[in-house]
All heavy atoms as an XYZ file, in Angstrom:
940
protein
N     271.305    109.089    165.995
C     270.579    107.824    166.105
C     269.197    107.849    165.273
O     268.907    106.800    164.885
C     270.482    107.576    167.575
C     269.785    106.055    167.752
S     269.335    105.607    169.474
C     270.880    105.148    170.139
N     268.554    108.899    165.163
C     267.322    109.035    164.540
C     267.322    108.614    163.004
O     266.570    107.996    162.413
N     268.566    108.983    162.463
C     268.825    108.662    161.049
C     268.870    107.154    160.882
O     268.377    106.550    159.955
C     270.031    109.238    160.465
C     269.759    110.825    160.430
C     270.386    108.798    159.066
C     270.951    111.628    160.046
N     269.614    106.452    161.796
C     269.769    105.036    161.704
C     268.442    104.290    161.766
O     268.078    103.359    161.115
C     270.697    104.406    162.858
C     272.034    104.896    162.650
O     272.514    105.275    161.509
O     272.850    104.884    163.610
N     267.603    104.841    162.706
C     266.185    104.288    162.907
C     265.344    104.439    161.597
O     264.693    103.456    161.110
C     265.512    104.889    164.081
C     264.083    104.379    164.368
C     263.759    104.403    165.779
N     262.357    103.987    166.049
C     261.810    102.778    165.850
N     262.597    101.793    165.613
N     260.593    102.589    166.186
N     265.393    105.585    160.961
C     264.776    105.822    159.673
C     265.217    104.863    158.602
O     264.507    104.341    157.846
C     264.833    107.351    159.274
C     263.963    108.147    160.175
O     262.982    107.730    160.742
N     264.205    109.453    160.207
N     266.552    104.758    158.631
C     267.073    103.855    157.516
C     266.620    102.416    157.756
O     266.377    101.725    156.812
C     268.680    103.978    157.611
C     269.122    105.240    156.988
C     270.706    105.265    157.062
O     271.345    104.353    157.456
O     271.213    106.432    156.858
N     266.653    102.011    159.008
C     266.159    100.646    159.306
C     264.677    100.504    158.955
O     264.344     99.549    158.334
C     266.385    100.335    160.795
O     267.728    100.484    161.124
C     265.921     98.928    161.196
N     263.884    101.465    159.341
C     262.508    101.440    158.858
C     262.295    101.323    157.433
O     261.450    100.532    156.867
C     261.731    102.644    159.443
C     261.610    102.394    161.080
C     260.274    102.728    158.885
C     261.118    103.639    161.710
N     263.063    102.186    156.723
C     262.951    102.238    155.280
C     263.362    100.762    154.631
O     262.789    100.360    153.590
C     263.786    103.339    154.618
C     263.114    104.605    154.853
O     261.842    104.693    154.945
N     263.910    105.644    154.792
N     264.511    100.214    155.215
C     264.853     98.940    154.762
C     263.856     97.843    155.089
O     263.586     97.008    154.107
C     266.219     98.537    155.494
C     266.586     97.147    155.284
C     267.051     96.831    154.040
C     266.624     96.128    156.377
C     267.412     95.401    153.898
C     267.059     94.979    156.114
C     267.449     94.525    154.938
N     263.214     97.878    156.248
C     262.228     96.923    156.506
C     260.966     97.075    155.590
O     260.375     96.012    155.058
C     261.701     97.126    157.961
C     262.766     96.639    158.875
N     262.545     96.984    160.286
C     263.887     96.046    158.674
C     263.661     96.360    160.905
N     264.448     95.797    160.077
N     260.559     98.318    155.201
C     259.608     98.544    154.336
C     259.845     98.037    152.908
O     259.045     97.308    152.195
C     259.171    100.059    154.236
C     258.412    100.581    155.399
C     258.198    102.053    155.141
C     256.968     99.987    155.424
N     261.059     98.183    152.472
C     261.511     97.739    151.254
C     261.356     96.163    151.147
O     260.943     95.657    150.141
C     263.079     98.142    150.906
C     263.586     97.694    149.816
N     263.257     98.120    148.465
C     264.606     96.808    149.474
C     263.893     97.559    147.521
N     264.644     96.708    148.130
N     261.914     95.569    152.237
C     261.815     94.020    152.389
C     260.246     93.607    152.248
O     259.869     92.625    151.560
C     262.421     93.549    153.540
C     263.995     93.575    153.651
C     264.423     93.086    155.009
C     264.591     92.877    152.512
N     259.473     94.374    152.917
C     258.055     93.936    153.021
C     257.385     94.079    151.707
O     256.486     93.364    151.365
C     257.188     94.849    153.997
C     257.453     94.579    155.538
C     256.777     95.621    156.395
C     256.934     93.086    155.911
N     257.668     95.068    150.964
C     257.277     95.350    149.538
C     257.605     94.164    148.596
O     256.898     93.976    147.597
C     257.600     96.598    149.003
C     256.961     97.804    149.734
C     257.604     99.082    149.199
C     255.497     97.808    149.411
N     258.580     93.441    148.957
C     259.085     92.304    148.096
C     258.234     91.001    148.365
O     258.378     90.102    147.689
C     260.554     92.108    148.273
C     261.348     93.184    147.670
C     262.812     92.800    147.729
C     263.688     93.774    146.987
N     265.051     93.352    146.894
N     257.591     90.945    149.539
C     256.834     89.825    149.834
C     255.715     89.630    148.862
O     254.904     90.486    148.564
C     256.300     89.848    151.334
C     257.446     89.962    152.220
C     255.391     88.798    151.666
C     257.138     90.224    153.774
N     255.556     88.315    148.394
C     254.541     88.031    147.342
C     253.149     88.309    147.779
O     252.311     88.897    146.969
C     254.588     86.535    146.969
C     253.559     86.149    146.074
C     254.230     85.584    144.712
C     253.141     85.135    143.736
N     252.721     86.166    142.815
N     252.748     88.201    149.061
C     251.400     88.524    149.570
C     251.060     89.956    149.415
O     249.883     90.218    149.443
C     251.255     87.998    151.017
C     251.228     86.552    151.142
C     252.625     85.874    151.034
O     253.606     86.378    151.222
O     252.640     84.587    150.796
N     252.045     90.861    149.388
C     251.685     92.280    149.388
C     250.947     92.514    147.972
O     250.159     93.563    147.952
C     252.966     93.196    149.398
C     252.663     94.677    149.678
C     253.848     93.069    148.214
C     251.932     94.963    150.958
N     251.160     91.654    147.000
C     250.382     91.845    145.700
C     248.942     91.677    145.846
O     248.162     92.123    145.070
C     251.012     90.911    144.691
C     252.497     91.241    144.231
O     252.773     92.417    144.454
O     253.053     90.363    143.790
N     248.528     91.089    146.931
C     247.135     91.010    147.284
C     246.545     92.418    147.716
O     245.310     92.569    147.911
C     246.743     89.909    148.274
C     247.193     88.482    147.685
C     247.139     87.407    148.715
O     246.497     87.659    149.713
N     247.615     86.221    148.428
N     247.344     93.178    148.126
C     246.934     94.503    148.675
C     247.670     95.620    147.785
O     248.479     96.360    148.315
C     247.448     94.611    150.170
C     246.935     93.456    150.898
C     247.692     92.352    151.153
C     245.642     93.515    151.448
C     247.208     91.250    151.893
C     245.160     92.383    152.235
C     245.877     91.395    152.399
O     245.380     90.352    153.081
N     247.260     95.797    146.564
C     247.872     96.776    145.651
C     247.692     98.173    146.074
O     248.622     98.988    145.836
C     247.183     96.481    144.308
C     245.936     95.874    144.659
C     246.145     94.978    145.846
N     246.546     98.517    146.681
C     246.353     99.915    147.071
C     247.288    100.182    148.282
O     247.967    101.156    148.285
C     244.953    100.201    147.462
C     244.759    101.613    147.931
C     244.925    102.686    147.089
C     244.310    101.834    149.183
C     244.738    103.986    147.545
C     244.179    103.148    149.718
C     244.390    104.163    148.816
N     247.436     99.266    149.196
C     248.232     99.488    150.381
C     249.666     99.570    149.947
O     250.503    100.457    150.338
C     248.166     98.369    151.423
O     246.822     98.236    151.807
C     249.074     98.533    152.591
N     250.123     98.671    148.907
C     251.398     98.776    148.374
C     251.706    100.093    147.651
O     252.732    100.673    147.885
C     251.639     97.590    147.446
C     252.988     97.471    146.840
C     253.197     96.342    145.828
C     254.613     96.209    145.286
N     254.681     95.122    144.387
N     250.745    100.560    146.957
C     250.902    101.919    146.326
C     251.115    102.956    147.279
O     251.883    103.940    147.212
C     249.656    102.121    145.429
C     249.591    103.241    144.453
C     250.641    103.176    143.389
C     248.242    103.388    143.809
N     250.333    103.002    148.352
C     250.397    104.022    149.390
C     251.826    104.069    149.943
O     252.446    105.068    150.063
C     249.404    103.855    150.515
C     249.652    104.673    151.776
C     247.946    104.086    149.978
N     252.401    102.854    150.104
C     253.639    102.625    150.716
C     254.787    103.167    149.808
O     255.594    103.974    150.084
C     253.951    101.285    151.241
C     253.032    100.996    152.420
C     255.370    101.188    151.720
C     253.121     99.490    152.863
N     254.630    102.639    148.586
C     255.524    103.026    147.513
C     255.705    104.449    147.247
O     256.696    105.081    146.967
C     255.353    102.220    146.261
C     255.646    100.757    146.318
C     255.229    100.076    144.975
O     254.391    100.573    144.236
O     255.731     98.929    144.828
N     254.520    105.122    147.235
C     254.391    106.543    146.959
C     254.735    107.385    148.170
O     254.568    108.702    147.998
C     253.016    106.864    146.158
C     252.833    106.150    144.962
C     253.916    106.455    143.871
C     253.701    105.749    142.562
N     254.551    106.131    141.526
N     254.877    106.781    149.219
C     255.195    107.351    150.610
C     254.160    108.451    150.931
O     254.428    109.606    151.354
C     256.522    108.122    150.469
C     257.661    107.132    150.235
C     259.147    107.734    150.151
O     259.130    108.948    150.294
O     260.002    107.006    149.913
N     252.791    108.094    150.789
C     251.836    108.931    151.279
C     251.872    108.975    152.808
O     252.052    108.063    153.508
C     250.419    108.457    150.868
C     250.072    108.419    149.335
C     248.685    108.011    149.156
C     250.210    109.864    148.769
N     251.522    110.143    153.217
C     251.494    110.373    154.695
C     250.060    109.813    155.115
O     249.184    109.500    154.369
C     251.535    111.916    155.151
O     250.413    112.491    154.617
C     252.836    112.452    154.740
N     250.010    109.697    156.525
C     248.725    109.269    157.151
C     247.608    110.206    156.723
O     246.464    109.734    156.359
C     248.750    109.060    158.609
C     247.561    108.447    159.248
C     247.735    108.187    160.694
O     248.829    108.397    161.293
N     246.713    107.752    161.380
N     247.901    111.422    156.735
C     246.844    112.491    156.383
C     246.471    112.476    154.921
O     245.318    112.506    154.589
C     247.368    113.920    156.774
C     246.406    115.001    156.429
C     246.919    116.308    156.841
O     248.054    116.546    157.495
O     246.265    117.368    156.537
N     247.472    112.213    154.038
C     247.159    112.153    152.659
C     246.324    110.909    152.278
O     245.344    110.883    151.558
C     248.481    111.982    151.839
C     249.194    113.384    151.807
C     250.778    113.231    151.383
O     251.187    112.176    151.290
O     251.313    114.283    151.090
N     246.629    109.754    153.024
C     245.754    108.525    152.851
C     244.418    108.743    153.389
O     243.439    108.338    152.699
C     246.545    107.485    153.726
C     245.662    106.118    153.838
C     245.656    105.278    152.779
C     244.949    105.910    154.942
C     245.011    104.080    152.920
C     244.223    104.835    155.093
C     244.174    103.852    153.989
O     243.446    102.727    154.167
N     244.318    109.304    154.534
C     242.976    109.567    155.113
C     242.142    110.478    154.198
O     241.014    110.263    153.971
C     243.087    110.155    156.536
C     241.726    110.301    157.346
C     242.003    110.786    158.737
N     243.164    111.666    158.993
C     244.146    111.259    159.747
N     244.091    110.163    160.508
N     245.141    112.094    159.912
N     242.716    111.507    153.736
C     242.053    112.423    152.837
C     241.588    111.751    151.617
O     240.428    111.898    151.127
C     242.933    113.604    152.330
C     243.293    114.603    153.575
O     242.571    114.579    154.536
O     244.125    115.439    153.354
N     242.440    110.871    150.990
C     242.026    110.144    149.829
C     240.852    109.206    150.100
O     239.805    109.215    149.397
C     243.172    109.249    149.251
C     242.949    108.354    148.187
C     242.396    109.042    146.924
C     244.119    107.528    147.848
N     240.945    108.450    151.197
C     239.690    107.528    151.521
C     238.508    108.425    151.790
O     237.474    107.913    151.358
C     240.216    106.734    152.746
C     241.297    105.742    152.437
C     239.011    105.972    153.250
C     240.938    104.816    151.276
N     238.595    109.469    152.555
C     237.473    110.225    152.858
C     236.758    110.834    151.602
O     235.617    110.803    151.428
C     237.838    111.315    153.812
C     237.964    110.874    155.280
C     238.352    111.999    156.209
O     238.780    113.035    155.889
N     238.368    111.653    157.518
N     237.566    111.423    150.751
C     237.124    111.939    149.567
C     236.453    110.877    148.476
O     235.406    111.065    148.041
C     238.221    112.716    148.838
C     237.827    113.362    147.486
C     238.176    113.138    146.267
C     236.917    114.494    147.346
N     237.562    113.944    145.332
C     236.716    114.765    146.064
C     236.116    115.217    148.330
C     235.979    115.760    145.592
C     235.331    116.316    147.843
C     235.289    116.546    146.507
N     237.073    109.685    148.548
C     236.649    108.722    147.603
C     235.321    108.157    148.265
O     234.341    107.771    147.555
C     237.639    107.500    147.489
O     238.849    108.081    147.054
C     237.176    106.353    146.485
N     235.185    108.066    149.535
C     233.950    107.712    150.169
C     232.854    108.584    149.921
O     231.731    108.199    149.523
C     234.212    107.573    151.741
C     232.896    106.991    152.468
O     232.631    105.782    152.107
O     232.328    107.620    153.197
N     233.219    109.902    149.929
C     232.221    111.004    149.439
C     231.734    110.809    148.139
O     230.499    110.826    147.772
C     232.818    112.317    149.751
C     231.906    113.488    149.176
C     230.836    113.976    149.750
C     232.293    113.928    147.864
C     229.994    114.923    149.106
C     231.503    114.963    147.292
C     230.399    115.399    147.938
O     229.562    116.459    147.386
N     232.650    110.530    147.135
C     232.331    110.371    145.775
C     231.553    109.015    145.545
O     230.587    109.024    144.683
C     233.524    110.264    144.878
C     234.426    111.508    144.765
C     235.595    111.324    143.869
C     233.488    112.623    144.065
N     231.768    107.985    146.366
C     231.077    106.791    146.247
C     229.644    107.060    146.658
O     228.676    106.501    146.076
C     231.720    105.702    147.212
C     230.960    104.394    147.037
N     230.350    103.854    148.158
C     230.879    103.479    146.041
C     229.809    102.668    147.750
N     230.088    102.469    146.484
N     229.465    107.862    147.746
C     228.103    108.122    148.174
C     227.334    108.830    147.172
O     226.166    108.633    146.892
C     228.000    108.708    149.553
C     228.448    107.875    150.677
C     228.604    108.581    151.914
C     229.064    107.723    153.098
N     229.455    108.432    154.209
N     227.994    109.733    146.518
C     227.442    110.603    145.481
C     227.076    109.712    144.252
O     226.039    109.831    143.661
C     228.429    111.736    145.044
C     227.785    112.854    144.315
C     228.806    114.033    144.141
O     229.592    114.439    145.020
O     228.973    114.492    143.000
N     227.916    108.720    143.908
C     227.705    107.827    142.851
C     226.427    106.989    143.226
O     225.618    106.823    142.316
C     229.014    106.917    142.697
C     228.691    105.690    141.794
C     228.641    105.813    140.463
C     228.705    104.306    142.435
C     228.419    104.637    139.693
C     228.454    103.298    141.660
C     228.337    103.401    140.234
N     226.331    106.477    144.327
C     225.146    105.609    144.655
C     223.802    106.549    144.576
O     222.923    106.020    144.077
C     225.309    105.071    146.107
C     226.499    104.023    146.286
C     226.540    103.576    147.787
C     226.217    102.920    145.454
N     223.919    107.675    145.098
C     222.691    108.622    145.031
C     222.358    108.806    143.496
O     221.125    108.797    143.205
C     223.017    109.797    145.704
N     223.359    109.191    142.691
C     223.134    109.377    141.209
C     222.514    108.194    140.592
O     221.766    108.272    139.715
C     224.450    109.925    140.703
C     224.796    111.337    140.994
C     226.118    111.834    140.403
O     226.635    111.231    139.424
N     226.560    112.985    140.791
N     223.116    107.039    140.874
C     222.738    105.716    140.269
C     221.312    105.586    140.539
O     220.526    105.188    139.781
C     223.580    104.618    140.671
O     224.984    104.930    140.494
C     223.186    103.306    140.072
N     220.837    105.816    141.855
C     219.542    105.625    142.262
C     218.567    106.551    141.548
O     217.496    106.197    141.203
C     219.407    105.852    143.848
C     218.502    105.037    144.533
C     218.613    105.270    145.994
O     219.428    104.566    146.666
O     217.836    105.996    146.577
N     219.095    107.716    141.187
C     218.266    108.729    140.576
C     218.319    108.457    139.005
O     217.582    109.213    138.270
C     218.723    110.117    140.796
C     218.495    110.487    142.223
C     219.161    111.815    142.560
O     219.636    112.515    141.662
O     219.354    112.187    143.744
N     219.089    107.458    138.532
C     219.178    107.149    137.014
C     220.198    107.811    136.256
O     220.258    107.592    135.073
N     221.058    108.487    136.882
C     222.190    109.019    136.201
C     223.257    108.037    135.906
O     223.587    107.213    136.767
C     222.871    110.139    137.008
C     222.004    111.396    137.225
C     221.723    111.768    138.566
C     221.576    112.114    136.204
C     220.979    112.838    138.645
C     220.749    113.187    136.353
C     220.414    113.630    137.634
N     223.670    107.876    134.639
C     224.600    106.808    134.182
C     225.993    107.320    133.862
O     226.873    106.444    133.916
C     223.955    106.025    133.140
C     222.685    105.441    133.323
C     222.099    104.839    132.041
C     222.733    104.411    134.352
N     226.119    108.677    133.725
C     227.407    109.114    133.337
C     228.210    109.553    134.589
O     227.973    110.530    135.336
C     227.284    110.329    132.376
C     228.618    110.906    131.972
O     229.669    110.175    132.054
O     228.596    112.019    131.404
N     229.369    108.735    134.717
C     230.203    109.080    135.981
C     231.399    109.927    135.623
O     232.242    110.110    136.543
C     230.671    107.692    136.662
C     229.469    106.852    137.160
C     231.499    106.845    135.685
N     231.429    110.388    134.451
C     232.606    111.306    134.086
C     232.734    112.410    135.042
O     233.920    112.635    135.371
C     232.424    111.779    132.606
O     232.221    110.659    131.742
C     233.553    112.718    132.176
N     231.782    113.144    135.459
C     231.930    114.203    136.427
C     232.617    113.785    137.679
O     233.442    114.418    138.227
C     230.543    114.844    136.622
C     229.831    114.438    135.449
C     230.348    113.145    134.928
N     232.253    112.542    138.197
C     232.784    112.078    139.421
C     234.271    111.741    139.238
O     235.057    111.897    140.061
C     232.011    110.766    139.771
C     230.580    111.038    140.277
C     229.861    109.794    140.735
C     230.480    112.034    141.553
N     234.565    111.111    137.964
C     235.921    110.852    137.581
C     236.753    112.045    137.662
O     237.914    112.111    138.175
C     236.051    110.046    136.239
C     237.445    109.792    135.895
C     238.196    108.783    136.846
C     237.376    109.141    134.473
N     236.235    113.113    137.095
C     236.941    114.443    136.970
C     237.260    114.892    138.436
O     238.427    115.375    138.715
C     236.227    115.467    136.154
C     236.175    115.057    134.737
C     236.827    116.879    136.329
C     235.233    115.760    133.797
N     236.282    114.825    139.320
C     236.442    115.188    140.726
C     237.488    114.343    141.317
O     238.359    114.781    142.123
C     235.112    115.109    141.461
C     234.081    116.159    141.172
C     232.844    115.903    142.048
C     231.779    116.896    141.699
N     230.466    116.712    142.355
N     237.500    113.014    141.129
C     238.430    112.001    141.693
C     239.852    112.492    141.296
O     240.750    112.481    142.112
C     238.022    110.607    141.231
C     239.071    109.584    141.914
C     238.939    109.145    143.149
C     240.096    109.039    141.056
C     239.823    108.185    143.613
C     240.886    108.195    141.550
C     240.757    107.714    142.725
N     240.009    112.604    139.932
C     241.283    112.945    139.456
C     241.821    114.270    139.952
O     242.970    114.428    140.318
C     241.349    112.855    137.888
C     242.713    113.386    137.413
C     241.132    111.482    137.472
N     240.822    115.198    140.009
C     241.205    116.491    140.643
C     241.640    116.605    142.048
O     242.506    117.343    142.358
N     241.046    115.595    142.863
C     241.579    115.550    144.245
C     242.639    114.696    144.439
O     243.317    114.688    145.630
C     240.321    115.254    145.132
C     239.841    113.877    145.063
S     240.831    112.811    146.168
C     240.518    111.212    145.564
N     243.043    113.936    143.521
C     244.012    112.748    143.698
C     245.386    113.420    144.021
O     245.739    114.420    143.349
C     244.103    111.909    142.425
C     244.698    110.553    142.609
C     244.000    109.685    143.639
C     244.749    109.915    141.298
N     246.030    112.927    144.936
C     247.490    113.440    145.365
C     248.351    113.321    144.118
O     248.323    112.378    143.400
C     247.968    112.629    146.433
C     249.210    113.342    147.149
N     250.333    113.223    146.639
C     249.233    114.024    148.263
C     251.232    113.890    147.372
N     250.540    114.438    148.376
N     249.221    114.297    143.896
C     250.100    114.342    142.708
C     250.949    113.129    142.679
O     251.465    112.783    141.563
C     250.999    115.718    142.713
C     252.036    115.738    143.741
C     253.301    115.225    143.441
C     251.816    116.205    145.061
C     254.332    115.250    144.351
C     252.796    116.232    145.970
C     254.111    115.777    145.648
O     255.076    115.698    146.612
N     251.238    112.449    143.786
C     252.113    111.263    143.774
C     251.443    110.093    143.076
O     252.064    109.117    142.660
C     252.430    110.944    145.091
C     253.328    111.996    145.920
C     253.502    111.419    147.345
C     254.263    112.476    148.158
N     254.322    112.073    149.610
N     250.121    110.080    142.879
C     249.302    108.970    142.431
C     248.878    109.217    140.979
O     248.348    110.252    140.646
C     248.115    108.687    143.371
C     248.430    108.430    144.836
C     247.208    108.338    145.712
C     249.197    107.099    144.868
N     248.902    108.046    140.279
C     248.457    108.176    138.795
C     246.879    107.626    138.885
O     246.712    106.665    139.616
C     249.336    107.259    137.970
C     249.053    107.242    136.478
C     247.900    106.327    136.142
O     247.907    105.206    136.521
O     247.148    106.708    135.141
N     246.030    108.277    138.203
C     244.635    107.929    138.362
C     244.316    106.503    137.992
O     243.712    105.763    138.783
C     243.975    108.902    137.340
C     244.817    110.070    137.330
C     246.374    109.502    137.434
N     244.714    106.015    136.888
C     244.282    104.573    136.495
C     244.870    103.529    137.445
O     244.179    102.692    137.874
C     244.642    104.258    135.068
C     244.253    102.908    134.647
C     244.598    102.598    133.201
N     244.187    101.153    132.834
C     243.036    100.805    132.512
N     242.079    101.725    132.397
N     242.703     99.503    132.204
N     246.185    103.729    137.716
C     246.803    102.770    138.678
C     246.090    102.799    140.028
O     245.919    101.690    140.673
C     248.258    103.183    138.841
C     249.111    102.269    139.726
C     250.482    102.834    139.929
O     250.789    104.027    139.883
N     251.404    101.836    140.166
N     245.726    103.969    140.501
C     245.074    104.105    141.903
C     243.663    103.479    141.759
O     243.310    102.693    142.690
C     244.997    105.587    142.211
O     246.343    106.168    142.195
C     244.384    105.748    143.693
N     242.919    103.746    140.697
C     241.660    103.178    140.516
C     241.641    101.657    140.561
O     240.949    100.889    141.178
C     240.868    103.816    139.276
C     240.502    105.214    139.499
C     239.658    102.892    138.982
C     240.261    106.009    138.404
N     242.570    101.136    139.743
C     242.795     99.630    139.632
C     243.100     99.028    140.927
O     242.652     98.032    141.397
C     243.834     99.294    138.540
C     243.296     99.539    137.060
C     244.291     99.247    136.090
O     245.469     99.261    136.312
O     243.853     99.168    134.828
N     244.015     99.729    141.740
C     244.531     99.298    143.071
C     243.332     99.218    144.008
O     243.145     98.318    144.809
C     245.710    100.076    143.430
N     242.540    100.316    143.938
C     241.436    100.426    144.942
C     240.490     99.304    144.609
O     240.036     98.639    145.566
C     240.759    101.887    144.820
C     241.455    102.955    145.458
C     240.891    104.318    144.935
C     241.375    102.951    146.971
N     240.174     99.120    143.380
C     239.209     97.979    142.999
C     239.689     96.691    143.367
O     238.943     95.897    144.050
C     239.013     98.046    141.497
C     238.025     97.030    141.021
C     237.890     96.969    139.552
C     237.091     95.698    139.248
N     237.169     95.450    137.752
N     241.007     96.318    143.039
C     241.552     94.957    143.404
C     241.572     94.776    144.989
O     241.442     93.708    145.315
C     242.986     94.930    142.819
C     242.950     94.763    141.351
C     244.371     94.641    140.742
C     244.338     94.465    139.296
N     245.698     94.810    138.669
N     241.717     95.871    145.773
C     241.705     95.652    147.131
C     240.420     95.705    147.754
O     240.136     95.591    148.888
C     242.733     96.659    147.857
C     243.158     96.161    149.129
C     244.338     96.943    149.636
O     245.363     97.210    148.729
O     244.432     97.223    150.890
N     239.336     95.903    146.965
C     237.913     95.931    147.452
C     237.391     97.271    147.841
O     236.276     97.252    148.488
N     238.041     98.373    147.624
C     237.494     99.638    147.957
C     236.680    100.147    146.858
O     236.993    100.249    145.652
C     238.663    100.701    148.051
C     239.531    100.478    149.341
C     240.727     99.667    149.194
C     239.246    101.022    150.525
C     241.566     99.564    150.346
C     240.054    100.831    151.681
C     241.183    100.079    151.620
O     241.949     99.984    152.653
N     235.300    100.377    147.301
C     234.370    101.013    146.397
C     234.263    100.349    145.018
O     234.556    100.995    143.998
C     234.629    102.511    146.253
C     234.926    103.183    147.536
C     236.260    103.519    147.966
C     233.885    103.366    148.422
C     236.478    104.062    149.140
C     234.169    103.952    149.710
C     235.434    104.308    150.012
O     235.676    104.865    151.211
N     234.098     99.119    144.877
C     234.158     98.393    143.628
C     233.249     98.814    142.594
O     233.556     98.776    141.438
C     233.998     96.827    143.994
C     233.438     96.935    145.335
C     233.839     98.106    146.070
N     231.992     99.166    142.953
C     230.976     99.541    141.901
C     231.530    100.822    141.311
O     231.368    101.125    140.083
C     229.674     99.680    142.535
O     229.653    100.551    143.678
N     231.922    101.899    142.146
C     232.426    103.186    141.620
C     233.699    102.923    140.787
O     233.779    103.438    139.681
C     232.759    104.080    142.807
C     233.321    105.501    142.323
C     232.341    106.223    141.385
C     233.649    106.269    143.642
N     234.734    102.090    141.298
C     235.851    101.859    140.547
C     235.665    101.144    139.199
O     236.161    101.562    138.056
C     236.877    100.988    141.339
C     237.343    101.785    142.564
S     238.063    103.469    142.277
C     237.082    104.436    143.406
N     234.646    100.176    139.226
C     234.292     99.542    137.894
C     233.631    100.611    136.946
O     233.989    100.543    135.734
C     233.169     98.553    138.187
C     233.676     97.167    138.674
O     234.914     96.923    138.354
O     232.907     96.372    139.260
N     232.805    101.487    137.376
C     232.229    102.501    136.656
C     233.299    103.390    136.001
O     233.187    103.669    134.806
C     231.210    103.287    137.397
N     234.284    103.682    136.717
C     235.340    104.569    136.363
C     236.166    103.862    135.200
O     236.415    104.320    134.115
C     236.306    104.993    137.409
C     235.896    106.058    138.344
C     236.557    106.228    139.510
C     234.788    106.864    137.994
C     236.142    107.240    140.389
C     234.418    107.904    138.886
C     235.111    108.146    140.094
N     236.408    102.626    135.461
C     237.267    101.767    134.491
C     236.438    101.490    133.266
O     237.145    101.169    132.129
C     237.628    100.491    135.133
C     238.678    100.641    136.149
C     238.990     99.331    137.003
C     240.026    101.176    135.615
N     235.155    101.612    133.123
C     234.416    101.354    131.997
C     234.345    102.571    131.065
O     233.996    102.656    129.875
C     232.980    100.956    132.192
C     232.885     99.591    132.768
C     231.447     99.170    133.123
C     231.487     97.797    133.796
N     230.118     97.459    134.381
N     234.769    103.837    131.609
C     234.763    104.999    130.873
C     235.821    104.877    129.705
O     236.946    104.352    130.006
C     235.038    106.221    131.732
C     233.940    106.600    132.710
C     234.399    107.674    133.646
C     232.718    107.010    131.925
N     235.456    105.487    128.538
C     236.399    105.358    127.369
C     237.801    105.840    127.758
O     238.807    105.408    127.341
C     235.737    106.164    126.396
C     234.373    106.225    126.681
C     234.149    106.051    128.198
N     237.863    106.938    128.601
C     239.106    107.586    128.847
C     239.990    106.626    129.683
O     241.166    106.773    129.528
C     238.898    108.934    129.520
C     238.441    108.725    130.979
C     240.193    109.874    129.508
N     239.474    105.654    130.393
C     240.269    104.745    131.161
C     240.358    103.344    130.658
O     241.105    102.599    130.975
C     239.730    104.754    132.624
C     239.992    105.973    133.562
C     239.534    105.795    134.828
C     241.551    106.237    133.596
N     239.351    103.071    129.729
C     239.324    101.661    129.139
C     240.425    101.410    128.276
O     240.650    100.106    127.887
C     237.947    101.394    128.605
O     237.730    102.256    127.372
N     241.167    102.354    127.663
C     242.199    102.056    126.810
C     243.496    101.488    127.716
O     243.694    101.963    128.832
C     242.738    103.338    126.187
S     241.410    104.134    125.187
N     244.144    100.553    127.229
C     245.144     99.921    127.919
C     246.442    100.348    127.478
O     246.718    100.785    126.430
C     245.165     98.349    127.812
O     243.939     97.925    128.291
C     246.242     97.757    128.699
C-alpha cells in the first residue's frame, strides 16, 4: 500500500508542476523537480543566508568583488542543482535579491 501512496503523491506533484502559477515560484518548482529533501533545502537556505550576510558586511566595508562568494555558493550547492539556474530562480522568487543580482553581474554568469 505504501507504493501506491508514493505513486499518488508523485502524480499529484507532477500535476501541480504543470499549473501556470507555479512559474511564479521558480525556486520552489526547482526544489520539487530536483527532488531535494527537506534537509537539503534547509541547508541551501541556511548557507545562502550566511553568504548574504557576508555579502552585506563586505559591501559595507567597500568590497565589490563577489567572485569569492560565488565560488563558495557553487561549492556548497547540491549536485542536483545547476548554479545559474538556481541563482536566477532564487532571485525571481525574491530570495536574497541583492546577492543574486551581484552574482548574475559577474562575467562568468552574465553570458547567456
